[in-house]
C-alpha beads as a LAMMPS data file, in Angstrom:
LAMMPS data file: protein, C-alpha beads

83 atoms
82 bonds

1 atom types
1 bond types

-500.0 500.0 xlo xhi
-500.0 500.0 ylo yhi
-500.0 500.0 zlo zhi

Masses

1 110.0

Atoms # bond

1 1 1 9.851 6.420 -29.207
2 1 1 6.081 6.774 -29.698
3 1 1 5.046 7.534 -33.275
4 1 1 1.336 8.225 -33.104
5 1 1 -0.505 10.994 -31.284
6 1 1 -2.321 8.543 -29.031
7 1 1 0.956 6.804 -28.134
8 1 1 2.496 10.152 -27.165
9 1 1 -0.486 10.895 -24.903
10 1 1 -0.274 7.403 -23.472
11 1 1 3.390 7.938 -22.509
12 1 1 2.436 11.120 -20.655
13 1 1 -0.390 9.356 -18.846
14 1 1 1.795 6.384 -17.869
15 1 1 4.442 8.729 -16.477
16 1 1 1.878 10.448 -14.232
17 1 1 0.347 7.156 -13.130
18 1 1 3.781 5.745 -12.280
19 1 1 4.365 8.645 -9.898
20 1 1 0.973 8.127 -8.259
21 1 1 1.602 4.391 -7.861
22 1 1 5.044 5.060 -6.389
23 1 1 3.457 7.246 -3.694
24 1 1 0.816 4.610 -2.961
25 1 1 3.348 1.782 -2.691
26 1 1 5.507 3.904 -0.411
27 1 1 2.482 4.555 1.817
28 1 1 1.798 0.804 1.889
29 1 1 5.375 -0.133 2.751
30 1 1 5.601 2.492 5.491
31 1 1 2.392 1.210 7.085
32 1 1 3.690 -2.380 7.058
33 1 1 7.042 -1.335 8.538
34 1 1 5.391 0.718 11.275
35 1 1 3.104 -2.175 12.218
36 1 1 6.066 -4.580 12.326
37 1 1 7.925 -2.214 14.642
38 1 1 4.910 -1.931 16.947
39 1 1 4.531 -5.714 17.097
40 1 1 8.249 -6.296 17.703
41 1 1 8.331 -3.691 20.452
42 1 1 5.741 -5.767 22.370
43 1 1 3.548 -2.671 22.518
44 1 1 0.236 -4.447 21.928
45 1 1 -1.982 -1.512 22.911
46 1 1 -0.322 0.807 20.368
47 1 1 -0.479 -1.927 17.735
48 1 1 -4.204 -2.397 18.364
49 1 1 -4.791 1.356 18.074
50 1 1 -2.856 1.534 14.802
51 1 1 -4.446 -1.625 13.371
52 1 1 -7.594 0.070 12.038
53 1 1 -5.532 2.759 10.286
54 1 1 -3.168 0.058 8.992
55 1 1 -6.092 -1.910 7.591
56 1 1 -7.545 1.214 5.998
57 1 1 -4.281 2.169 4.298
58 1 1 -3.731 -1.327 2.915
59 1 1 -7.243 -1.605 1.514
60 1 1 -7.055 1.877 -0.070
61 1 1 -3.839 0.931 -1.842
62 1 1 -5.330 -2.416 -2.894
63 1 1 -8.464 -0.734 -4.220
64 1 1 -6.355 1.514 -6.425
65 1 1 -4.569 -1.526 -7.850
66 1 1 -1.042 -0.529 -6.815
67 1 1 -0.935 -3.698 -4.694
68 1 1 -3.086 -6.769 -5.163
69 1 1 -6.263 -7.103 -3.129
70 1 1 -5.330 -10.584 -1.939
71 1 1 -1.840 -9.453 -0.960
72 1 1 -3.271 -6.695 1.219
73 1 1 -5.807 -9.066 2.767
74 1 1 -3.075 -11.596 3.517
75 1 1 -0.935 -8.950 5.239
76 1 1 -3.900 -7.789 7.331
77 1 1 -4.765 -11.362 8.292
78 1 1 -1.234 -12.222 9.377
79 1 1 -0.890 -9.056 11.418
80 1 1 -4.239 -9.632 13.133
81 1 1 -3.053 -13.094 14.206
82 1 1 0.047 -11.563 15.790
83 1 1 -1.889 -8.977 17.788

Bonds

1 1 1 2
2 1 2 3
3 1 3 4
4 1 4 5
5 1 5 6
6 1 6 7
7 1 7 8
8 1 8 9
9 1 9 10
10 1 10 11
11 1 11 12
12 1 12 13
13 1 13 14
14 1 14 15
15 1 15 16
16 1 16 17
17 1 17 18
18 1 18 19
19 1 19 20
20 1 20 21
21 1 21 22
22 1 22 23
23 1 23 24
24 1 24 25
25 1 25 26
26 1 26 27
27 1 27 28
28 1 28 29
29 1 29 30
30 1 30 31
31 1 31 32
32 1 32 33
33 1 33 34
34 1 34 35
35 1 35 36
36 1 36 37
37 1 37 38
38 1 38 39
39 1 39 40
40 1 40 41
41 1 41 42
42 1 42 43
43 1 43 44
44 1 44 45
45 1 45 46
46 1 46 47
47 1 47 48
48 1 48 49
49 1 49 50
50 1 50 51
51 1 51 52
52 1 52 53
53 1 53 54
54 1 54 55
55 1 55 56
56 1 56 57
57 1 57 58
58 1 58 59
59 1 59 60
60 1 60 61
61 1 61 62
62 1 62 63
63 1 63 64
64 1 64 65
65 1 65 66
66 1 66 67
67 1 67 68
68 1 68 69
69 1 69 70
70 1 70 71
71 1 71 72
72 1 72 73
73 1 73 74
74 1 74 75
75 1 75 76
76 1 76 77
77 1 77 78
78 1 78 79
79 1 79 80
80 1 80 81
81 1 81 82
82 1 82 83
């Protein structure tokens, strides 16, 4: 239980930020899953169309810090090799 005023405010701020990060990570995971499905379905043209959006989503999430920048870059690199 927080004792000081600043600690109480910090708890409120962390709670809000946790919700924001949860949304961002969900967005990230959904993008990765969708790209995996497109690659597995052998639908290369759809995968190529979605790739720029996929890359954008991953870098946005990485920029916010919800996922590491190198992790996002690694995912993008591996997917680009598969396409």
